[in-house]
N, C-alpha and C positions, 0 to 999 in steps of 0.2 A: 886481094881487094882490101882496102882499108876502111874502117868504120869508126865513127865517133860516137861516144856515149855521153849524154848529158845526164848528170845524176845529182842527188842531194843526200846529205847524211847528217845525223846527229852523232858527233864524235865522242860522246861521253864514255862509251864502252870500248873505245878503240885506242890503240897506242899509235895514233896518227894514220896518215895515208899509206906510207911506204912499207912494203914487205920487210919484216925484220924477223930474225930467229926467235923463236919462243915468245912471240907477241901476236896479239890479235889486231890486225890492221884492216882497213877498208879495201885496200888494193888486193890483199890476199883473199878476202871474202869474194870479191868480184872475179878474180882469177879462177878460184875454185868453182864458182857457179857456172861461169862461161865454159870452162873445160869439161864439166860434166854434161852440160846441155848440148854442146857442140861435139862431144866425144873426141876431143883432141886437146893438147896442152895449149892454153891461151894465156898470155901475159899482157895485161893492159899497161899503157904508159899514160900517166896523169899529167895534168896541166901544172901541177906543183905539189909540194910536199907539206901538207898540213901536220902540225905537231899533235902530240897526244892530247885528247880532250877538245880539240878545235873542231868546229862544225863547218858545213858548206851548204849554202842555199843553192849554189850552182858550181859545179866542177865538171870539166870535160876530161875524158880519157879516150885513147884510141887503141884499136887492136886490128890485127890482120887475120884474114880467113879466106881460104881459096875457093870454097864452095858457095853456091847460092843458098839463101834461106829467107824465110818470110820474116821481115823485120818486126812487124807488130807482134807476131807470135813469139819471137825471141824476147822482146821486151816484157811481154806478159809472163813468160816462163821465168825470166830473171827476177821479176818482182815477186813471183810466187816462191822462188827459191831463197831469196835473200831475207835477212832479218828485217823487222819492221822499221829499224832505224836507218835503213839504206833504201832509197827510191830511185829507180831508173825513170827518167822523164822522157828520154828520146834516144833513138839510135838511128843514125843516118850514114850513108856512104859518102866518102870524100875522095879527093884525088890522092894518089899514093904518096905525094910529097907533103901532104898536110900533116902537121905534127901537133899533138895536144899541148905540148910544152913549148916548143920552139916557134910555133906559128902564132902563139898568143901575143896580142898587142899590149894589153893592159889588164890589171887585176884590181878588183876593189874588195876591201875588207871593211867590216863594221865591228865595232866593239861596244857592247851594251853594259852599262852600269846601272844597277837598280838603287835608287836613292831612298826608297821606302821598302819596308818588309812586305814581301809578296810571295806566298807559297807557290805561285804558279810561274815565277820568274827563275826557274831552275837553271836556265842557260844565260843568266846575267850575273855579273859580279856584284855582290852586295857591298855598298859603300855609303854609310849613312852620315859621314862627316860633311860639314859644309864646304862646298867647293866654289871658287869664283870662276864661273864658266866664261865670263868675258875675257879674263886673263888667259885662260886656256885657248880660247878662240884666237886671241891676239898672237899667241905663240905659234899658231898654225902657219902663219905666213913665212916663218923662217924655215919651214920644211920644204916649201915649194921649190922645184927646180931639180936639176941633176947634181947630186952631191955624193960624197963618200959617207955612207952611213955605218961605218965600222963601229962607232960608239953605241949603236943600237943593235948590234948583231951578237948572236951567240958566239963565244970564243972558239977558236980552233976549227973553224969550218974550212972547206976546201974550195971556196968560191974563186973563180978566176978574177973577179973584181967585186968590190963592195959598193960600186956606184949604182944608184937607183935614181930614176927620174919620177918625182912625185908631182902630179898636176892637180890634185884635189886633197884637201885636208880640212875638216870642219867638225864642229861640235853642234849638237842639237838636243833640246829638251823635248822628251816625248812622254807625257803622262807617267810620272814617277820614275822615269829613266833618263839617263844621259846616253846619247849615242854618238860615237866618234866614227866618221867615215874617212877613209884614206884610199887613194887610187894611185897606182904607179905602174911602170913598165915591168918591174920585178920587185920582189921583196927578199930580204935576208932572213935567216932563221931567227925567230924570236923578235923580229924588228918591230912589229906593230905593238906587241905586248910591252916592250921596253919603252916605246914612244908614249904609250898611254900611261905607264907608270911615272914617267918624267912629267907628263902633263898634269897628273894628280899632284905632284910636288909643287907645280906652278899654281894650281888651284888652291892649294893650302897655304900659299905665300912663302914656301920654303926657298924657292928660287924665282927669278923674274922671267917673263916671256922671252926677253932678248938673250938670256943665258943659253937658249937652244943653239944660237950661232956658235958660241964657244965650245959647247958640248960636241957639236958636229965636227968642228975644226980639230978638237983634241984627238979624235980617232981612238978614243979610250973608253971601253965599256964601263969602267968604274966611274966615269964622269957623269953618266946618265943615271936615270932613276931605276927603281925596282921593276921587275917584270910582273905584270898583273896576271891573274888566273887565266888559264886557257879557256875555261868554260864560257866566257863572255864573247869570244872571238868567232866571227863568221866570215868565211869567204863567200861573198854575195854575187860576184859577177866576174866572168872571164870573157874578154873581148877578142874577137878574131877578125881577119879580113872578111868583108861581107860575102865574098865568093864561097867561103868554107861553110858558113852557116845558112846559106841559101838552099842547101839540099833539104829535101823533105822525105818523110817516110814513104 
């Protein structure tokens, strides 16, 4: 039987989602907890790979298990076993062909920039220089659509394609913060952080909004801006066909 887990985590103390040798990762923490509670080796598959220091308000993972168990009890045990910076929101049974990564339709990320000094905004990037948000918002329109985003991708990845379809990109001011929201069918490694860094260059007047078009067409990472800090980035939503998420505990 296949089960989905809906979870959230603060990525500050983790070297990303994916299991890696000699590194503390969210996936490894969940694998270890499930394996001990269910008394068999469990390896979860996540909806995506968040980088070191990146957070998730919502991420899904799936695992397979052959025996019956009480779902609410498992959720409570997992939450008791895991560190306080990982929360299990829901566990539910799905069809065997449902896949946390490949069944996902769209993903949404938000990036938070703190424009005033605030000791409680530890998961925002501090940036106190003046930014022209209207120019940054204008640049968003050049991201929309299906394009090759190689210019915003970490180098030497093993993707079969660097094409992504973005259908939402916008900036919003929220009480001492700037928040960038972006939604797409898939994302490349470091893509959102590189886009935000390029947007900051636009906001400072170093480049123009329309330059985004040429940066994308160049397919050259050095054409784009710097990568912003991981700590301001949140995976906030993963969308699936309604039939998958209709299952209840």
